[in-house]
C-alpha angles and dihedrals in degrees: 000000000000091000091054091053092067134085091256091049090052092049088054090052093049090050094049093046096048094040087063090058097037092052093048089047088049092051092051095042091053087060091048092251136130133194137243112319093358084079089065094042089051094053091049093051093047090050090053090247087286113140089206089065094052127091100222129295127099122333119249087232089075081090128062112259100260089062088069091060098071086043091055092047091050089052098046092103095041135260098310104072096028095111097046094049091048092054089044091057091049089049092053091050093048088050091054091049093051091048091051094045095053099033089247090311092304096112108074091188090063097047094089090049087056092051089050091053090051093051093047089048091050093048094049088052117169091006087075097033103043101037134071087241089071092062092050100049096066089047091055092044090055090045092053090046087057088044124140091351094063106021095161095055091040093052092049089053093047091047091052088049091049090055087053099046120350101234098086085071086079092058089048089055089054090049092048090053097052109033123098096224105046093169088073092058089051095048092048092051093047093045092051093045089050089055091050092050090050091051089049090052092048091057095037098246104119092118090058095044096103097033091111090068094062105023095090100023095114095046118126131232110305118229095246101041116121095236091049091067097100095049088044087065093041086057094046089050095041094236125157098357090291111160144168120240140173115245096209094185089068101020092242133138108225140179126231126192144116108328099006093114090054094045090049089057094047097048096077096052087043091054094047092047091050090050093048092048092050091047090049091048089050089053088049094051093050093048093045092045093055090049089052092056108271144355134207100236092191092054089047093051091049092049092046092046093052094043091050093045092050090047087053087057103040097045096043123107087207107073102177111171092233089066086082090076087066089071098054105071096063089046095049093049088042091057091049088053098045119352092190095055095045103040094095097057088038090059093043090053094052088053091046088050092052093047090048090051088056090050094045128051099355107055107002090124091056092047093051087052097059097261105171095210094056089043087057091050090052093046092053090048090051093047091052090053089055090049092049090052089051091048091052092047089051090048092054091048093050090048090056098039103045101023097210121216114280114267119216111282117249111272118246118239 
């Protein structure tokens, strides 16, 4: 066990875990196949990301423009090796995140946090390796590891992540709330966005640049979303004409029933309100902590990041299972910062990952056909997400109320 708790031991674990996914990806790619959402990504890349060349299904512009770059890279050698190259890119980003988290293995206190990250990554499986979200999670982890010590670098990484999948914007909001020089966060965001606009102009895609904000605005309540849970059970129990159905236009399983249309409209303002309240609470915690004689800005950043990321999941009408990877970066960096303070959300996230694995890919078909046992698993998972959100809110409150003594800042690698 002592050998495992070293930089070399962690490297061995990283190689073993990622070889499992790389070998499987290679075996499918050799047969010209892909897996899960990478089938869709591959079709988009082969069609040149032009809706006119696609035969139905969702548009590639449901994603921000930078998400199309890794798809284009994976498709550079044609459709055959697409899936393998996609998994290879995810592996390289995960390796970068692990190196940054542990200071290239030189910070022994961070090694257990690295193992936790590996275990979580393995449990999430193809939800991390076959979805765009798996590319953004390591970017956010690296950004949080830079954190308050290097806010400009952290902000650039988060801005890039936001232009791949919107959720890193929540982490940038937390960073803006806690750093001393907020102008650096703003400048980094503006500079990165200017680069993105220039890229869009170069490829003639400026008119589509903001399509991701409107492409899915009229979608209903997704099956796995936290707020869908009551209608999930109404469908399972066949009450009030509630039912599950596939929205083929966006490749999403949704639930319809009394009140779902109203709830679907309410979810967007609820999400915005929750994010603003958490951001306000983070500002309050920083201000109150300074008045009380000192505040650990890194701890506050991590608590704010987890609370905002969890809010983005809990108050989201889209409850895709891969969203769980959004929660891991703040917890991994938190464990490296203070294992004792972060062991509770770490344990909850492992249980959430296991439950999510049972939901997808193992028994999603049963869930979507009103299986009560899988509905129970999903309900437990969703309850845990709410508990995690409440734990995070309480953590933020305590940081502002009691202003604990500052812990050592994360070492730079």
